N, C-alpha and C positions, 0 to 999 in steps of 0.2 A: 503494500499499499504506500501510496505518496502522502507525506505530510504536508499540510497546508503551506508550512514554511518552505518547502523544497519547490513547490510549484512556481513560486516567482521567480526561481533561478532559470527555468527553461528558456532558452533562447528564442525569440520571435522568428528569426530567420532559418530556424530548421536544425534538426540534429543529424541529418544525413550529409557527411562530407564527400566530395568528389574533387578530382584535379581537372581543371580545364584541359580540353583536348588542344586548344590553340596555344594558350601560353603557359600551362601546367601549374598555374596558381590554385590554391585551395579554394573551393567554393561550397558555402553550406547551403542546405536546401531542406524541404520537407521531404519524408518518406513517400508521399503519395504524389508528388510532382511528376510531370511528364517531361518537362525541359527546365533548365536553368540557365539564366544568362550570367556570364562571368562578370563581376564588377570590375575587374582590372582592364579586361580587353573587348568586353563586350561581346564575346562569341557565344552562341545559343549552344548549350550542350544537351544533347536529346537524352533523355532519362527512360524512355519508353521502350517496351519489348516489341520485337519485330518477327513476325512469322513470314517467311520469304520462300517463294517457289522459284524465282529467276532472279538473278540480279547481275547485270554484265556493265562493267566499265565505270561503276560507279563506287565511290569510297563509302562506307558505312561506319558511322562511328555513334555509339549509344552507349549508355551505362546500363541499360536493360538487357535482357536475354535475346540473343538472336537464334530463332528456331528456324533451321533450313528443313523444309519438308522432305519426304520420300520423293526420289526422282528429281528433286530440286538441284539447280545447277548455280553456283555462284563462280564468276570468273571476273575478279577485280583486284585491283593492286593494293588496296588497304581495308583491312576490317579490324575495327576496335570497339570491342564489346565488354560488357561486364561479365556475361557468361555466354556459353554457345551450346547448343544442342544440334547436332548434324546427322541427319538422317539421309542427305543427298550428297552431291560432290562439290567440294571447294578446291579451285586452283587458284591459289594466291595466298598470302600471308595472313594469319589469324593471330590478333593480339587480345587476350581476354585478361581482365583484371581478376576473375575468380577461375571457373571451371570449364574446361571444353570437354564435352563427351561426344564420343564418335559412337553413334548407335550402330546396330545390325545393318548392314548394307552401306551405311556413311562412310564417306571417303574425304580425306583431306590430303592434298599435295601442295606442299609450300612448308614456309616456317611458322611454327607455332611458339606464341609466347604466353605462359599462364601459371596460375599457381597450382592447379590440379588437373590432370589429363587422364581421362577414362577412356580407354579404347574396348568397347564391348566385342563379344565374340563375332566374327563376321564384319567387323569394321576395319577399314583400311587406312593406314597413314604412312606417308613417304615424305621425308624431308626432314628439317632440324627442329629440335625442341629447346626452348630455354625456359627453364623454371623461374618464377619470380618467388621471393621470400614470402613467407606466410604474412609477416609484418612489413608493411611498407617503411623503408628507411627513411627516416627524419633528417 
């Protein structure tokens, strides 16, 4: 339970912390927000989840979860997400702040950067992996 005196200390700008995709500055937002504008460089940072069937030649940046559907294809230069669930095929680099899960029949060809990588039986991964520390270095 929260004591009445503790309630006053809750920040009005939100408790969720992200780092701006453009300038790298720390930005605070509400847990339910779909996007937040960086107060340093005014870049709009996407926080929403994306269910994708096909994405070609477009960079995807979101702090939400990328869900690539079965038989879906992504061929792009840069994917930066919070988490990713891959049931289709990705040709390109995937950078996740959390977990990347390659489902049965899912495929990734490229460089993966993440905190946790799960490759299920029947999943394919070909490329390099860079593991991030569980705690972000300050």
